N, C-alpha and C positions, 0 to 999 in steps of 0.2 A: 863582177864584184867578189871580193875575197870573203870566203866564209870564215867567221870567227870560231875558233876552237877553244872551248873553256878548259881550264886546268883540270877540272873534275872529269871531263870527258877523256882527256889524255891519260889521266891516272888510271881510270878504269880500263881504258883501251890497252895501255901498256901492261897492265896486270893480266891480260888474257894470254900473254906470253908464258904464263906459268902453267898453261894447260896443254894437253896433248893435241896434236893436229889430227885432222880427219884421216891423215895417213898413218897414224899410229897403228901398230899391228894389233888389231882387236880380234878376238874369236867370237863371231856372232853365230847364234843358232837361228835357224830359219823359223818362221812363225811369229805371230804377234806377241811381243814381250809382255810379261805381267807388270803391274805397277812397280814392283820391287826391282825389275830389270830395266826399266826405262832409263835411258842415259840422256840427261840434259847436257847441252853443250853451249858454251859461249863462243860466238863467232864475231870476230872483229875484222872489218875491211878498212884498209888504209890506202889513201891516194897520196903518193909522194909528189912533190913539186917537180916539174919538168927539169931534167938534167941533174937531179939530186938523188937518183936511185943508188948510185955507188956510195955516196956519203951516208945515206940512210942505212944501208946494209952494214957498212963499217961501224956505224954507231951502235946498231943493235948487237953486232957480233962482239965488239970490244968493250962496250959499256953496259948495255941492258942485260945481256946474257950472263956476264959475270955477277952482276948485282942480283939477278934472280937466283943464281946458284948459291950465293952468299945468304940470301933470304930463305933458302930451303927448298926452292923449286927443283923438282926432279924430272919434269917433263915439259916440253914446249915444242911447237912446230910452226912452220911457215910455208906458204905457197906464194908464188909470184906469177903474174900473167906471162905466158910464153907466146909472144908474137901476137896472138889473137885475143884482143881485149884491151882495156885501157893500159897504156904504158905505165910502168912503175906502180902497178896496183898489187897490193899484198892482201892475203887472207890468213888470219891466224885463229885457230879454233881449238877447242878441247873440252873435256868433260867437266861438269860441275857435280861433285860428289853429293852436295846438299846445298840448297838455296841459302840455308842458314849460314854457310861458310862465307857468304858475301858480307856478313856483319863483322868478320874478323879482320885484323890488320893484314894487308897484303904483303907478299915477300919483298916488294921494293921498299915499302916503309920499314920493314924489319931490317933490311940491308943498309939503307941510306938515311933513314930518319926523314922527318917531314921536310927539313931544309934541303937535304940532298935530293929528295924526290922532286921538290919544286925546281931545283936547278936542272935536273934531267928533263923535266917536262918542258921547261923554257927552251932547251936546246933542240929537242925533237920537234917542238912546235914550229921552229924555223924551217923544218925540212918537209912538212906535209901540208896539204891543203884541206883534207877532210878525214874524218874517222867516224865509222858507224859500228855500233855494237848491238847484237841481237842474241837471244837465246833460242836455240833450236833443239829439237828432239831427234836423236839418231833413230833411224828406222831400218834396223837390220833385216826386218821381214821384207823390205823392198829392195835389198841389196844383194851382193854376192860375196861369199867368204873369200878371203885371201889365203894363199898358201902360207903355212907357218914359216916365219923368217923372211918373208918377202919385204924388200926395201923399196918404198914408192919412189918413182922418178918423175912421172908426168900424169896429168889427169885431164880428161875432157869433161868439163862441167856443163850440165844442163840445168838451168833454172826454169821451172815451170810455174806459172800462176794459174790457179784453178778457179773456175766459176764457183760462187758460193753454193753449197749444197751438193757439189759434184765430186767431192773428195773420194768417195767410195768408188765411183766410176774410174777416176784417174788411177787409183791404187790397183784396181783390177787390171787395167791396161798395162801399167808398169810391170806388174808381176808377170804378165805374158811376155812383155818385151825382154825382161831379164832372162827368161828361159832361152831366148834367142841369143842374148849377149853371152850366155854361158858356152855357146857353141863357137864363139869367136876367139880371137887371140887376146882378149882383155884379161888382165891379171886379177880383176875383182872389181867391185863397185860399192861405194858408200851411198847411203840415202839419208836425207834429213828433212825435217819439216819445221818451219818457223813457229815459235811459240809466243815470244814477246820481242818487241823491237822491230817489227815488220809485219807484213801481210801473213796472217796465219794460214792462208791458202797457198803460200809459196813453198815449193819443194825444191830440193837440191839433189841432183844425182851426179856423182863423180865416178866416172869410169876410168880405171887405172890402166895406163899403158907405159911402155918403156921408152918410146921415141916417136918421132913423126913418121918414121917408116912403119912402125907398129900401127899408128893412127891410119895410115893409108890402107893397110891391110884390113884393119878393123872396119873402116867405112865401106870397103868393097864387100866384106863378108856380111856385115849387118844389113846392108842395103839389099843384098840378094835374099837373105833370110826373111826380111820383113816383106819383101815383094811376094814371097811364096806363102807367107803365113796369113791366117785369117785372124787379124787383130780386132779388138773391140773398136767400134766407131767412136771417135773422140770429138765429133762435132758438138760445139757448145760446152765442152768440158774444159779444154785448155784455152785461156784467154790470151796468154802471151808466153813466148819461150825465148830464152837467151842462151847462147852457147859461148863458152870461153875455154881457152887452154891454159893450164897452170903447170908450172914446174915446182917440184918440191925443193925446198931450200934447207938442206941438212946443216949448212954452216950457220943458219940463223935459228937452229933448233937445239933443244936439249933432249937427248934420246932417253926414252923410258928404260928403267932397269929391266934386265932380262927376267922373265917370269920363270 
């Protein structure tokens, strides 16, 4: 049964292209952030119809991105599943400076007007089967800093669903695991936790690598380290885990201005 996608959902989903991707070069300090430092992020997942991936990408590149630039967007980013995961599955994420900004006209409306946006929405609706939007909180205290100037290429995403009341146990374990990841060939790691639009006990960890060759080396290294380490017992803590590989799509992104 085909899932109906409302125009409102598409509009809000398309507007997430105005925000930076998880792969944006961010300088995170370790330790739990203060309320002023908490970075909220809107994350949109899009499932494209079978066989329409190339058409979707061309539409985003030639129509959506120029419209976003015209509307004043300065950052956007996109990831696509790399072999492992649903085919033609895209993730677009980025920071929300203030929740209040969601009351303002979005860049696509500024660039195209309501009629132009309705036309764009109708066209992209023909290319996708589903779209989901959630707000997540970036967790630099659970991640690993990237080297300055590093340009993302691939990421191994781990989505973990945690049993209610066991978040602290999971975060303690992940902190220990990240100490082992630091010893590997990983280029860095992002971490986020769902706030609205999904299970608040869902965490996302994205370990950044440059290639599948890197992934093979990483898996061998981290497996050896974890076998030797004394990690916290996770029994009853994690209820479900999901692994996917993503490729960063610079051609579907707007690079942030250099700081």
